[in-house]
N, C-alpha and C positions, 0 to 999 in steps of 0.2 A: 488585201481580200482572205477570208477564213475560208482553208480548204477542207472538204468534205470527207469524211472517216467513209473507206470503203467498208462493208460489210467483208469477213473474214470468207464465207462463202464466196464470194464474189471472186476477190483476190485468186482463191483454189481454181474455181473454175476459169480464170483469165490466164493461170498457169498453166492448168490442163487444153486449153485454146492454143497457145502459145507454140505446146510442144507435140499437137495434132500436126504440124504442118514438115515440121523435122527436130531432128534432135539439137538441142541446145545449150549453150557452154554459158557456166552459173551468169559470167559478166553480162551477155545477151538477156537472160531471162531477169535478169534484178532490174536493167535499163527497160526491157520492155511491159516490165510490172512497176517499175515508179516506188521499187522499195528501196529504203536502205539497207544496209548489208546484215544485221543481226534480225528482220526482221523476214529478208530473203530466205536465210541459214531457216528459218524458224516455221516457214510454213514449206521449205522443201522437204525438210527433215518429216514435218504431217505429214506428205503426200506420201512419203515412201515408208514411212511405217504401217500407212493404210493400202500398200502394195500397189497407186495408183498411180505413181511415178519409179524411177530406178534411173540411180547413177550410172555411169560406165566410162570405163576410160576408151578413146580412138586416138592410139599411138601414145605422146605424153600431153595429151588434152581429157580435161573430163568436161563431160556432157551426163546430158537429162534426157531423159528418153519416158514418154508416157506407157502404159502399159496396156494389155486389154481393157481390165477391169476399168483404168481413169477413163480411156475413150467410152468404151459403155456408159460410165457414169456423168461423161461431159455431153455425150449425147441425150437420155433421160434429161439434163439439166437443161438443155435446149428444146427439149418441146416442154418442158414446165413455162420457161420465159417466154414460147412462142404460144402458149395457150393462155397466162395470165399475161405478159406482158413486161416490159422491164422492170425488175426486181429491187436494181442497182439505185 
């Protein structure tokens, strides 16, 4: 059975959604998104460059957090999805 490729924007919004609950480590995010490591790094770097997420260090652990701009974008996305229906 062939897997259907998700649009990048859906992956971006899924990453923001995962981070709304709490900061996550890279492995947790990667697994939660079902991405291979290179695609995860590419996605995280893009969202960081747009200041939608940020990478922090807690002790010796690297974690990602959603920024206020990322949370706002996710709220707007949810509004679109609720109005138009599932876009994936």
